[in-house]
VOBA-1610 file (N, C-alpha, C; in pm, whole numbers, padded with zeros to 5 digits, always signed):
BEGIN
Met+02323+01008+02542Met+02391+01009+02671Met+02297+00996+02788Gly+02165+00993+02762Gly+02071+00975+02871Gly+02068+00834+02923Asp+02121+00738+02844Asp+02122+00597+02883Asp+02246+00570+02967Asn+02225+00546+03097Asn+02340+00525+03186Asn+02420+00403+03151Ser+02356+00302+03094Ser+02429+00181+03057Ser+02530+00212+02949Ile+02498+00308+02860Ile+02591+00346+02755Ile+02708+00423+02815Val+02676+00514+02905Val+02781+00594+02969Val+02881+00504+03038Lys+02833+00403+03107Lys+02922+00316+03184Lys+03022+00242+03096Leu+02991+00225+02968Leu+03084+00160+02880Leu+03211+00242+02862Arg+03202+00376+02880Arg+03318+00462+02864Arg+03378+00502+02997Leu+03316+00467+03108Leu+03366+00505+03240Leu+03408+00379+03312Ile+03536+00352+03321Ile+03585+00226+03374Ile+03592+00233+03526Pro+03525+00144+03598Pro+03540+00141+03744Pro+03685+00116+03782Pro+03730+00168+03897Pro+03871+00157+03934Pro+03926+00016+03932Leu+03852-00084+03983Leu+03905-00219+03988Leu+03923-00277+03849Val+03827-00250+03760Val+03840-00298+03623Val+03957-00228+03556Phe+03970-00098+03584Phe+04079-00019+03528Phe+04214-00076+03570Leu+04230-00105+03698Leu+04357-00158+03745Leu+04385-00295+03686Ser+04281-00376+03674Ser+04299-00507+03614Ser+04344-00495+03470Ser+04284-00400+03396Ser+04321-00384+03256Ser+04466-00337+03245Phe+04512-00258+03343Phe+04650-00211+03339Phe+04748-00327+03353Leu+04713-00427+03432Leu+04806-00537+03456Leu+04830-00619+03331Cys+04732-00619+03239Cys+04748-00701+03119Cys+04748-00617+02993Ser+04783-00489+03004Ser+04769-00400+02890Ser+04856-00439+02772Ser+04971-00499+02797Ser+05059-00532+02686Ser+05000-00641+02598Leu+04901-00708+02645Leu+04836-00812+02562Leu+04733-00757+02467Leu+04691-00663+02459Leu+04612-00582+02374Leu+04488-00640+02313Ile+04395-00595+02278Ile+04310-00534+02180Ile+04312-00595+02044Val+04428-00644+02001Val+04426-00693+01865Val+04373-00835+01870Gln+04246-00847+01906Gln+04174-00974+01907Gln+04244-01077+01993Gly+04290-01031+02110Gly+04344-01122+02209Gly+04486-01167+02184Ala+04551-01115+02079Ala+04686-01159+02048Ala+04787-01054+02090Ala+04910-01098+02114Ala+05016-01004+02146Ala+05048-00919+02023Pro+05094-00796+02044Pro+05125-00709+01931Pro+05230-00769+01838Thr+05215-00742+01710Thr+05313-00785+01610Thr+05428-00686+01603Ala+05395-00556+01604Ala+05498-00453+01599Ala+05576-00447+01730Arg+05695-00391+01725Arg+05783-00377+01841Arg+05712-00300+01953Val+05734-00341+02077Val+05678-00271+02193Val+05790-00205+02270Asp+05793-00073+02269Asp+05896+00004+02339Asp+05849+00041+02479Ser+05944+00083+02561Ser+05914+00129+02696Ser+05938+00279+02704Tyr+05956+00331+02824Tyr+05968+00475+02844Tyr+06050+00501+02970Arg+06091+00625+02983Arg+06141+00672+03112Arg+06078+00807+03139Val+06053+00835+03265Val+05992+00961+03305Val+06101+01067+03317Val+06084+01177+03246Val+06175+01290+03253Val+06134+01384+03366Ala+06003+01408+03376Ala+05950+01497+03479Ala+05801+01469+03496Ser+05749+01507+03612Ser+05605+01497+03634Ser+05554+01630+03686Tyr+05430+01662+03651Tyr+05371+01790+03685Tyr+05231+01767+03741Pro+05181+01862+03820Pro+05044+01848+03872Pro+04942+01849+03758His+04838+01770+03775His+04726+01765+03679His+04597+01762+03759Asp+04499+01835+03714Asp+04370+01843+03782Asp+04306+01704+03791Pro+04294+01646+03911Pro+04238+01511+03925Pro+04088+01506+03895Gly+04026+01621+03877Gly+03885+01624+03838Gly+03866+01632+03689Ala+03975+01642+03614Ala+03967+01658+03469Ala+03956+01522+03401Phe+03843+01497+03335Phe+03820+01374+03260Phe+03878+01397+03120Thr+04010+01384+03110Thr+04084+01428+02992Thr+04045+01352+02866Gln+04005+01428+02763Gln+03967+01371+02634Gln+04056+01420+02521Gly+04123+01531+02541Gly+04212+01584+02440Gly+04320+01668+02506Leu+04441+01665+02448Leu+04554+01737+02507Leu+04647+01780+02395Glu+04688+01909+02397Glu+04786+01959+02301Glu+04876+02061+02369Phe+04998+02073+02316Phe+05093+02172+02364Phe+05111+02275+02253Val+05070+02399+02279Val+05074+02505+02178Val+05126+02633+02242Asp+05231+02691+02182Asp+05285+02819+02229Asp+05314+02819+02379Gly+05373+02711+02426Gly+05417+02705+02565Gly+05310+02673+02666Arg+05189+02637+02620Arg+05080+02606+02712Arg+05008+02480+02666Phe+04944+02414+02762Phe+04859+02302+02727Phe+04717+02351+02697Tyr+04661+02294+02593Tyr+04517+02302+02569Tyr+04460+02166+02605Glu+04356+02164+02686Glu+04298+02038+02732Glu+04147+02042+02715Gly+04093+01933+02665Gly+03948+01917+02657Gly+03906+01807+02752Thr+03800+01832+02830Thr+03752+01732+02925Thr+03610+01690+02891Gly+03570+01574+02941Gly+03442+01517+02905Gly+03345+01504+03021Leu+03238+01430+02997Leu+03122+01405+03082Leu+03018+01516+03062Asn+02893+01473+03049Asn+02785+01570+03033Asn+02773+01657+03158Gly+02766+01786+03138Gly+02757+01879+03249Gly+02890+01913+03311Gln+02998+01846+03271Gln+03131+01873+03325Gln+03234+01901+03216Ser+03194+01893+03090Ser+03289+01910+02980Ser+03337+02053+02970Thr+03467+02068+02949Thr+03528+02201+02935Thr+03637+02196+02830Ile+03674+02315+02782Ile+03803+02332+02717Ile+03880+02432+02802Arg+04010+02414+02811Arg+04088+02495+02904Arg+04229+02515+02853Ile+04290+02622+02898Ile+04432+02649+02877Ile+04500+02632+03012Val+04609+02554+03014Val+04671+02514+03140Val+04820+02548+03140Ala+04867+02606+03250Ala+05010+02633+03266Ala+05083+02500+03284Pro+05189+02475+03207Pro+05252+02343+03206Pro+05308+02295+03339Thr+05390+02374+03406Thr+05461+02323+03523Thr+05375+02322+03649Ser+05282+02416+03660Ser+05199+02423+03781Ser+05067+02350+03769Gly+05022+02326+03646Gly+04890+02266+03626Gly+04776+02364+03649Thr+04807+02490+03668Thr+04704+02592+03692Thr+04621+02614+03567Val+04490+02616+03583Val+04400+02644+03471Val+04397+02794+03450Val+04452+02840+03339Val+04463+02982+03308Val+04332+03037+03253Lys+04266+02959+03171Lys+04140+02999+03110Lys+04056+02875+03088Lys+03926+02886+03108Lys+03838+02770+03094Lys+03704+02813+03036Gln+03651+02728+02948Gln+03520+02752+02888Gln+03436+02626+02906Ala+03323+02639+02972Ala+03232+02525+02990Ala+03159+02495+02860Ile+03127+02367+02839Ile+03054+02322+02721Ile+02908+02299+02759Asp+02818+02322+02665Asp+02676+02299+02691Asp+02653+02159+02746Tyr+02557+02147+02839Tyr+02529+02020+02905Tyr+02499+01909+02806Met+02441+01941+02693Met+02401+01838+02596Met+02521+01767+02533Tyr+02640+01827+02546Tyr+02758+01772+02481Tyr+02850+01701+02581Phe+02899+01586+02538Phe+03005+01513+02608Phe+03132+01541+02529Gly+03216+01631+02582Gly+03334+01673+02509Gly+03431+01559+02483Glu+03495+01563+02366Glu+03592+01460+02328Glu+03722+01526+02282Gly+03784+01473+02178Gly+03916+01518+02137Gly+03918+01663+02090Ile+04034+01728+02107Ile+04053+01864+02061Ile+04181+01874+01979Thr+04189+01980+01897Thr+04315+02014+01833Thr+04312+02162+01797Val+04430+02224+01797Val+04444+02365+01762Val+04517+02373+01629Leu+04453+02435+01531Leu+04511+02455+01399Leu+04494+02602+01361Gly+04604+02671+01347Gly+04597+02814+01322Gly+04540+02885+01444Asn+04440+02969+01421Asn+04379+03042+01533Asn+04248+02978+01579Lys+04226+02854+01538Lys+04102+02785+01574Lys+04128+02661+01660Leu+04041+02639+01754Leu+04041+02515+01831Leu+03918+02435+01789Tyr+03940+02311+01751Tyr+03831+02222+01711Tyr+03808+02119+01821Glu+03683+02090+01850Glu+03649+01992+01953Glu+03542+01897+01901Leu+03564+01768+01919Leu+03461+01668+01888Leu+03368+01650+02006Thr+03250+01599+01979Thr+03159+01554+02085Thr+03133+01406+02062Trp+03101+01336+02170Trp+03095+01190+02164Trp+02986+01138+02071Gln+02862+01166+02102Gln+02753+01104+02027Gln+02658+01205+01962Asn+02695+01331+01961Asn+02609+01433+01903Asn+02634+01455+01754Gly+02745+01401+01703Gly+02778+01425+01563Gly+02810+01570+01535Thr+02860+01641+01634Thr+02886+01784+01622Thr+03030+01815+01660Ala+03098+01889+01573Ala+03230+01943+01604Ala+03214+02091+01635Leu+03265+02133+01749Leu+03255+02272+01792Leu+03386+02344+01759Val+03374+02470+01718Val+03490+02548+01678Val+03499+02671+01768Tyr+03623+02701+01814Tyr+03645+02812+01906Tyr+03761+02898+01857Asp+03763+03021+01904Asp+03882+03103+01890Asp+03986+03049+01988Ala+04105+03017+01939Ala+04204+02950+02024Ala+04257+03038+02136Lys+04250+03168+02121Lys+04300+03257+02226Lys+04195+03285+02332Thr+04073+03312+02289Thr+03968+03352+02384Thr+03883+03235+02431Leu+03886+03122+02357Leu+03802+03005+02382Leu+03653+03035+02362Gln+03624+03142+02292Gln+03486+03172+02258Gln+03444+03091+02136Arg+03325+03036+02145Arg+03276+02951+02035Arg+03243+03035+01913Thr+03289+02989+01796Thr+03270+03065+01672Thr+03192+02989+01565Gly+03168+02859+01584Gly+03096+02784+01482Gly+03085+02637+01517Glu+03031+02561+01424Glu+03020+02417+01442Glu+03009+02348+01307Phe+03045+02220+01306Phe+03030+02134+01190Phe+02964+02004+01234His+02926+01923+01138His+02860+01797+01171His+02927+01681+01099Tyr+02922+01565+01159Tyr+02983+01445+01104Tyr+02899+01324+01145Ser+02921+01213+01079Ser+02849+01090+01111Ser+02927+01008+01213Gly+02856+00928+01291Gly+02920+00840+01387Gly+02964+00914+01512Glu+03046+00847+01592Glu+03094+00904+01716Glu+03223+00983+01695Gly+03249+01075+01788Gly+03375+01148+01790Gly+03458+01104+01909Trp+03584+01069+01888Trp+03673+01028+01997Trp+03797+01118+02002Gly+03897+01093+01918Gly+04020+01170+01923Gly+04036+01261+01802Leu+04122+01365+01818Leu+04141+01462+01710Leu+04282+01518+01714Thr+04345+01529+01597Thr+04474+01594+01583Thr+04480+01653+01442His+04599+01699+01399His+04614+01750+01263His+04759+01735+01219Asp+04779+01740+01086Asp+04914+01733+01030Asp+04956+01865+00967Ser+04897+01973+01014Ser+04918+02110+00966Ser+04833+02145+00845Lys+04778+02043+00778Lys+04693+02069+00662Lys+04551+02017+00682Gln+04538+01900+00737Gln+04408+01838+00755Gln+04392+01786+00897Leu+04269+01779+00941Leu+04240+01720+01071Leu+04240+01568+01058Ile+04274+01501+01167Ile+04273+01355+01171Ile+04189+01314+01291Met+04091+01229+01268Met+03987+01201+01367Met+03972+01052+01390Ser+03955+01013+01516Ser+03918+00874+01547Ser+03774+00870+01594Asp+03712+00753+01577Asp+03569+00741+01608Asp+03535+00618+01691Gly+03637+00561+01755Gly+03614+00442+01838Gly+03631+00311+01765Thr+03652+00318+01634Thr+03674+00198+01554Thr+03824+00186+01525Ala+03858+00105+01426Ala+03997+00094+01381Ala+04029+00193+01270Ser+03937+00283+01239Ser+03957+00378+01130Ser+04006+00513+01181Leu+04085+00580+01099Leu+04117+00720+01117Leu+04066+00796+00996Arg+03994+00905+01021Arg+03940+00986+00912Arg+04026+01111+00893Phe+04041+01152+00769Phe+04110+01276+00737Phe+04005+01379+00695Ile+04009+01495+00760Ile+03900+01592+00753Ile+03950+01728+00705Asp+03875+01791+00615Asp+03904+01927+00571Asp+03864+02023+00683Pro+03960+02100+00738Pro+03926+02189+00850Pro+03834+02304+00810Ala+03823+02333+00681Ala+03740+02445+00638Ala+03591+02412+00644Asn+03558+02284+00622Asn+03415+02247+00617Asn+03383+02113+00684Phe+03483+02049+00737Phe+03471+01920+00805Phe+03426+01806+00713Gln+03449+01822+00584Gln+03420+01714+00491Gln+03531+01609+00497Glu+03491+01482+00488Glu+03590+01375+00493Glu+03667+01368+00362Leu+03800+01367+00373Leu+03888+01361+00257Leu+03938+01220+00230Gly+03929+01134+00329Gly+03974+00997+00316Gly+03984+00933+00452Arg+04020+00804+00452Arg+04039+00735+00579Arg+04133+00618+00561Ile+04194+00577+00672Ile+04278+00459+00674Ile+04224+00363+00778Tyr+04258+00236+00762Tyr+04217+00131+00855Tyr+04343+00086+00927Val+04345+00100+01058Val+04468+00076+01135Val+04481-00071+01170Arg+04598-00125+01144Arg+04626-00266+01171Arg+04763-00281+01236Asp+04774-00384+01318Asp+04903-00430+01369Asp+04928-00562+01297Gly+05015-00559+01196Gly+05024-00674+01108Gly+04895-00684+01028Ala+04827-00797+01041Ala+04700-00814+00971Ala+04579-00788+01060Arg+04602-00764+01189Arg+04492-00752+01282Arg+04448-00608+01299Pro+04317-00582+01299Pro+04269-00446+01321Pro+04295-00400+01464Val+04310-00271+01480Val+04330-00210+01612Val+04212-00117+01639Pro+04108-00167+01704Pro+03991-00082+01731Pro+04010+00005+01855Glu+03910+00088+01881Glu+03904+00175+01999Glu+04023+00270+02006Leu+04062+00323+01889Leu+04161+00429+01886Leu+04100+00551+01951Asn+04173+00612+02044Asn+04114+00718+02124Asn+04188+00850+02099Glu+04246+00911+02202Glu+04310+01041+02186Glu+04430+01032+02091Leu+04449+01136+02010Leu+04548+01134+01903Leu+04647+01250+01916Glu+04768+01228+01862Glu+04866+01336+01847Glu+04950+01305+01724Tyr+04977+01406+01644Tyr+05061+01390+01526Tyr+05203+01428+01565Ile+05295+01331+01555Ile+05432+01351+01601Ile+05530+01304+01493Asp+05601+01397+01436Asp+05709+01367+01340Asp+05667+01265+01234Gly+05553+01292+01171Gly+05509+01209+01059Gly+05431+01085+01096Glu+05405+01065+01224Glu+05323+00952+01269Glu+05201+01003+01345Val+05096+00923+01344Val+04982+00948+01432Val+04999+00860+01554Trp+05009+00922+01671Trp+05014+00848+01796Trp+04874+00840+01854Ala+04833+00722+01895Ala+04697+00702+01942Ala+04693+00623+02072Asn+04627+00680+02174Asn+04589+00598+02289Asn+04490+00494+02242Val+04500+00376+02296Val+04401+00272+02269Val+04323+00251+02397Trp+04193+00275+02388Trp+04107+00275+02506Trp+04119+00144+02584Arg+04122+00155+02717Arg+04127+00044+02812Arg+04262-00028+02812Thr+04365+00038+02760Thr+04500-00019+02767Thr+04597+00090+02811Asn+04720+00048+02839Asn+04830+00140+02867Asn+04915+00163+02744Leu+04862+00131+02628Leu+04941+00133+02505Leu+04913+00255+02419Ile+05019+00305+02358Ile+05009+00404+02251Ile+05056+00339+02123Ala+04974+00351+02018Ala+05011+00301+01886Ala+05074+00413+01805Arg+05186+00386+01741Arg+05251+00481+01651Arg+05219+00437+01509Ile+05135+00514+01442Ile+05068+00469+01320Ile+05123+00542+01198Asn+05149+00467+01091Asn+05184+00526+00962Asn+05057+00585+00901Pro+05050+00718+00880Pro+04926+00778+00834Pro+04892+00750+00688Thr+04985+00691+00615Thr+04959+00654+00475Thr+04904+00514+00464Thr+04966+00419+00534Thr+04928+00279+00522Thr+04833+00230+00631Gly+04833+00297+00746Gly+04753+00252+00860Gly+04822+00148+00945Gln+04943+00107+00906Gln+05015+00007+00985Gln+05071+00067+01113Val+05068-00010+01220Val+05132+00031+01345Val+05282+00008+01331Asn+05357+00116+01338Asn+05503+00105+01328Asn+05563+00045+01455Ser+05511+00086+01569Ser+05556+00034+01698Ser+05456+00074+01804Trp+05473+00014+01922Trp+05389+00045+02037Trp+05474+00105+02148Ile+05411+00177+02238Ile+05474+00222+02362Ile+05388+00173+02477Asp+05446+00096+02567Asp+05375+00044+02684Asp+05404+00135+02802Leu+05302+00205+02849Leu+05318+00303+02957Leu+05273+00249+03093Thr+05271+00119+03106Thr+05237+00060+03235Thr+05331+00111+03344Gly+05274+00147+03460Gly+05353+00184+03575Gly+05376+00332+03593Leu+05314+00417+03512Leu+05332+00561+03529Leu+05284+00608+03666Leu+05168+00559+03707Leu+05114+00595+03838Leu+05149+00488+03941Thr+05169+00529+04064Thr+05188+00433+04172Thr+05054+00367+04205Pro+05054+00253+04271Pro+04926+00191+04311Pro+04837+00286+04390Tyr+04896+00369+04474Tyr+04817+00465+04551Tyr+04754+00569+04458Glu+04831+00618+04362Glu+04781+00720+04269Glu+04674+00665+04176Glu+04675+00535+04154Glu+04577+00474+04064Glu+04437+00467+04123Gln+04425+00485+04254Gln+04295+00472+04318Gln+04199+00579+04267Gly+04088+00534+04209Gly+03983+00626+04165Gly+04005+00692+04032Val+04116+00664+03964Val+04140+00727+03834Val+04079+00642+03723Asp+04079+00699+03603Asp+04029+00628+03486Asp+04147+00602+03392Val+04119+00577+03266Val+04221+00526+03175Val+04322+00630+03128Leu+04437+00580+03087Leu+04537+00661+03017Leu+04472+00725+02896Asn+04481+00857+02884Asn+04423+00926+02769Asn+04475+01069+02766Gly+04558+01100+02670Gly+04612+01234+02657Gly+04757+01230+02616Ile+04785+01277+02493Ile+04921+01283+02440Ile+04941+01424+02386Ala+05051+01487+02422Ala+05083+01620+02370Ala+05230+01622+02331Tyr+05262+01705+02231Tyr+05398+01710+02179Tyr+05444+01854+02165Asp+05558+01884+02224Asp+05624+02012+02208Asp+05724+01995+02094Ala+05684+02036+01974Ala+05767+02012+01856Ala+05900+02086+01865Ala+05900+02207+01920Ala+06024+02285+01929Ala+06123+02220+02025Gly+06073+02172+02137Gly+06159+02112+02238Gly+06172+01962+02229Lys+06099+01902+02132Lys+06099+01756+02115Lys+06060+01685+02245Arg+05958+01739+02312Arg+05914+01682+02439Arg+05777+01615+02421Ile+05760+01501+02485Ile+05636+01424+02479Ile+05572+01423+02617Phe+05442+01452+02622Phe+05369+01456+02748Phe+05250+01359+02740Val+05220+01295+02853Val+05105+01205+02859Val+05035+01221+02994Thr+04907+01192+02994Thr+04829+01190+03118Thr+04709+01099+03097Gly+04612+01107+03190Gly+04494+01024+03180Gly+04373+01092+03241Lys+04260+01026+03231Lys+04134+01079+03282Lys+04134+01074+03434Lys+04121+01192+03493Lys+04121+01208+03638Lys+04255+01169+03702Trp+04361+01179+03624Trp+04494+01151+03679Trp+04545+01272+03758Pro+04618+01248+03867Pro+04671+01359+03947Pro+04800+01416+03891Lys+04858+01350+03789Lys+04985+01395+03734Lys+04983+01391+03582Leu+05065+01476+03526Leu+05095+01476+03383Leu+05245+01452+03371Phe+05287+01367+03278Phe+05426+01323+03271Phe+05492+01366+03140Glu+05616+01411+03151Glu+05702+01421+03034Glu+05783+01293+03028Ile+05783+01228+02911Ile+05850+01101+02898Ile+05945+01101+02779Gln+06040+01008+02783Gln+06121+00976+02667Gln+06099+00829+02634Ile+06099+00800+02506Ile+06077+00661+02463Ile+06208+00583+02472Val+06200+00463+02525Val+06315+00374+02536Val+06292+00258+02440Pro+06360+00260+02324Pro+06337+00154+02224Pro+06375+00016+02278Lys+06297-00081+02239Lys+06327-00219+02279Lys+06457-00261+02212Ser+06546-00321+02290Ser+06673-00366+02234Ser+06649-00484+02143Arg+06722-00489+02034Arg+06706-00596+01937Arg+06768-00726+01986
//
């Protein structure tokens, strides 16, 4: 992370970011339009979100958001009140780490780091660090299916991880039709699918965790107004309230967090 040229690859300047938003539906899959169906959305509600939070991970657990933020010297894990956006509890991460995806499984919170090959483990209630694990490659997004962790690393692969020791149990290669879908970022496990932000787009991929095929896409273009887009970074952050069947999304340095409903594309 000492190489600024590397850092800039993950920090999109506002003009580039806005430009990418205008063509987000064209995607990533090697310049071709998506093969799977592309659905839209409607906004149910919007809530305040810390515009200084470089969101790397988001989950809804026991009526509260858990959020992980990035950047060296600014990375935190935090517990956030849903409707007000108030940070209830926050734990700073060591300067050496660029915080990435998080997930809460049982009484533990797991956090990836970008290029350190280190997963940090915390007590989910106190946010006190209790341990660490190591892995190869980069860490991007993290979720779980109640039994195993699911991790993205910036490629088209998703890894399945044993939460007890962080050993890899298997992996899938994500494709839209025959085309790979690289740069899978923040993850959320929702009703048997892995939902993934795709870096530098407004798209969420809904992935079959057995086959790796993209079942469908969600195009979230237009969530922010042109005024709100000034100075923000990419869409990144998906959370699911399983009890209430509510879906939440936000982005890096976004001023708002949104509850949305998916609007399926008409046949």
